[in-house]
N, C-alpha and C positions, 0 to 999 in steps of 0.2 A: 550851921543852918543857912541855906541859900536865901538871899534877899529876894524881894518881889522883882527887883530889876533883873536879877540873875534868872529867875523863873521865866520872865518875859523874853529874855535873850535866848534861853534854851528852846522856847517854843517857836519864836519867829526866825531865828537864825541858828538852827541846830548844828549845821556843819561848822560854822565859825566858832560857836560856843564850845563844841566838843573837841575840835582840833586844839583850841587853846587850852582846854582842860587837860587833854592828853599830854601836851607838851609840858604843861605845868607840873604834871605828875611824873615827868621823866619818861613818858611812854610815847608811842607813835601808833596808836590803834588805827587811826584813819589811813595810814600808809602800810599797815601790816608789817612793821619793821621791828617789833619788840618781841622778846621772849621772857617769860617768867614762869614760875613753878605752877601757878594756878591760872585758870582762865578768867577773863573779865565776865562777870555774870550780868547778862542783859536783863535787867529787872523791868518787866512790863508793868509790874505793880507800882513801882516808884514813878515811872514815866507817865502812867495813866493818871496819877494824881496831878501832875503838872498840866497835862492836856485837859483834864476835867475842870481844873481851876480856870483855865482860859475859856473853855466852853461855857462855864457858869457865868463868867463876866459878859460874854456875848448874849446869853439868855436874859440877863438883867437889862442890858442895853436894848435888846429887842422888845422886851416887855414895856420898858419906859417909852419907847417910840411908838409901839402899836397897841398898847393897852391889853396885851395878852401874851402868854408864854408860847414859845414854840410847842407844838403838840405832836405826839407820836401815838398812833393807833396800834395796839398790840393784840393780835388775834391768835388764840391758842385753841386747837381742836384736838380732842382726845386726851388720854390719860398717861402719856409717856412721861415717866419720872424725870428723865434727863431734860426734856423740854420744859417741864414745870420748873425745874431748877434754873434753867437758862432764862426763862421769862421772869422769874422772881428777881434774878440778878439785874436784868435790864430795867425793870420797874424801879428797883431800889436806886439804880444809877440816875434814872430820870428824876426821882424825888430829891436826891442829893444835889444834882446839878441845877435844877430849876426848870426842867422840861415837863410840861403837862402830859399825862397819858390817858388815853381812853382804852379800857380793857374789855375785850370780847372773848369770853371763855365758853366753850361748848363741849359736850361729850362727843364721842366718836361717831355717833349716829347722824350728826349734821350732814345734810346732803350737799353735794357739790354745787347744785343750783343755788342753794341758800347761801353758801360761802361766796360764790361769785356775785350774787346780789349784794351781799354785805360790802365786798370790795368796791363794787361800782358806786355804792352809796358813799363810801369813804373817799373815793376819787373825787366826787362832786362836792364834798364838804370843804368850804373855804377855811374852816378852822382846824383842819387836819393837815399837817405838813408832811408827815411821814407815815408810811404803812409798813408794818412788820407782821408777816404771817409766819409763825414759827414752824419750821420744818423739823422732822418729817410730818406729813399729813397722813391720816388713815388711808389704807390701801384702796378704798373705793373712790378716793378723790385724786384727780389728775393734777399733780404738783405743777407741771408745765403750764397747764391752762390757767391755774390760779396765779402763778408768777407773771404770766403774760398779760393778765387782766389788770394788774396794778399799773396805775399811771406812772410812767418812767420818772416823772418829776418828783413823785412821792416814794419811789423805790429806794429807800435808804439802805436796804441790804445790798443794792448794786447787782441784783440777779436778773433784771429784765434784759431781754435781747438788745434793746436800744442802748442801754447803758454798757452792756458788754461790747457791743459793736463800736461805740464811741471810744471805749477804753482801748480796744485793739488799734483803732485809728489814731490814737493819741489826742483825742478831743476831750473837752471837759465833760465829765459825767459823774454820777454817783459811783464810787469805787467800792467793791466788796470789802467788808470791814476787816477781815483777817489779813488779806494781802496789804491793805492800806496800813494797818497797824504794824505789820512787819517792816514795811518801808520806813515808817516813822521811827521805829526802834533803830534801824540801821543808821538813819540820818542822825538821830539823837546821840548815838554812841560813836559817831564819826567813822563808820565803816563804809568804805567806798565799794561800789559795784562795777565801776568802769573797768572794762577789759578783764573782769573776773570770770572764772568758770563757775557757774551756779548749777547745782543739781537739785531738782525738785522731785521728791518722791510722792507720787499721787497726782492724778489728773482730774480731780473733781471740778465741777463748775464753781464751787464755793471758794476753793483755795488754789489748787494746782494751775488751772488754766488762766485765771486772771493774774496770778502771781507771775507766770511766765510772760504774759502780755505786758505787764508793767516793767519787768526787768529788761525786756528787749527794746524798750523805747529809747529814743536818742538822748534822753536826759539821764539814762541809767547805763546803757551800753554794755550790758552783761552778755556773755555767751551762755545760753540756757539749754540744759538738757532735762527732759521730763522722763522719769522712769515710772512704770505702772505695773499692774499685776501680770501682764504678759511679757514684760521685759525678761528675757531669758536669764540674765545675770546682772544684777544692779551694782555689784561690787566694783567693777572697773570705773563706772561713772561716778560712784560715790568717792572712790579713792582719789580721783583727780580734782575733786571739787574744792574751790577756794571757799565757797559758801554752800552749805547743805541745808535744804529746807525739807523737813519730813512731815508729811500730812497723810499718813497711812491709816492710823487708827488701830495699831497693834503694838504691844509693848516689846521692847528690845529688838526692834527691826534693825536698828543701827547699833553696831557693836564697835568696840575700840579698834579692832583690826581693819575696819572698813574706812576709817577716817584718817586723812593725812595730818601730819603735824602742822599746827598753826591754823587749821581750818576754823571757820565761823559756822556754828551749828544752831539752826533755828528749829525748835521742836514744837510742832503744832498739835501733836497728839494729846488727846485728853481721854485716857483709858481708865475705866474703873476696875480696880483690883481689890478683891476681898481683903479686908483688914479688920479683924475683930476688936482691935484696940481703938478704932475710930467709932464715934457715936453713930455715924451714918452707916457703919458696917463696911465701908470701902475707903480706899485711898486713891488719889489721882496720880497716874503715872503717864509719862510721855511715850513716844515711839523710840526714844534714844536711851540706851543704857548709860544714864547720866554719870554714875559714880566712876565708871571706867573710861568713858569717852571724854569727860571734862578735862582731865589732865593733859590730853593731847591737843586741845583746842586753844585758840587765842581768845575766843568769846563764845558763849553758849547761853541759851535761854533755859531757865528752870521750869519745871512743871510740878505744882502750879506756880503761878506768879510771873509767868513769862508772857506768852502771846495772848492768853485768855483775857486778862484785864484790858489789853490794848484793843481787842476786838470790840468789847463793849464801849470803850472810850470813842472809837471811830464811829460806832452807831450813833452815839450822842452827837458827835460833831457833824455827821451827815445830816442828822435831823435839823440842826440849826442852819446848816447850809441850805437845805431844802426850804426851810421857812423863809430865809432871806431871798432865795430865788423866786419864790412865789410873790414876794413883795417887790421884786425887781431891783433888789439891792445886793451888794456884795458884803460879806462879813467884815471887810475892811471899813465899810461905811459905819458899821456899828462900833468898831474900835475907837473911832473918833469921839464917841459919846461916853467912853469908859471914864 
């Protein structure tokens, strides 16, 4: 059982911690120099517990200093089952970590005008630190207009053009939660991106584009290729990738013959597959044929339990960062009070 000191070391100095851990275990994950019969499973579920523990401490310190908890406004419009599940998970995380949440739930008849008015009200509320509008929105609402209406300082999803632009320029900004979570996982497990060939499947504004922007920064130094629906043949790009990140949203897009030996595979896919044995009637599967790809890799994320928990953990962390920013302090200032 790791000690509290070990947990803190893993969060604050992930590279040092994990290189030491890899060497201790007779491996060299950070330098890609080991071979073994099975891949290292990159557990986002386990790492998220460490991250959330640290975020919870910051929340308590924030409340002690400012007599209120960091607060996230959660807006859900419509009856999309997946959106309801995601929102439920985010609220649960808030409750467990110590973040207050204001809930705004509407049926799909809500007008765009009313939604924009709500967002403007939340922008002006000094007790709201972060604003989350769950996507997708009903077809009559322009998602771009809604996202652009959120105060960039409260855009904890990291979708606003100001935050995306700052990200591209390498400036401090709120970073989209899934790419931020993936980088945290790579750091935690000591997987370097310097001079690596990285292939990203998918060019969404939520994952693909910000992921590429992060990896090409001078502190990451990866050579990045993005493949998308109109890439004639993705196989050559995938085969040469040292690190593969798949965010397509279809099962078994990545098969074992496409992945080179020793690659690191990050599976962002969250696909519902009918499964009568499950109470929900479905099982979650990724984009990657895990059973057949895993033996070829040096490290791989599972689905579920991989990227998903880290996405929520980063949302919680972004909310606390936004709360501190609004108070004109850094999260490091709160750590002194722990």
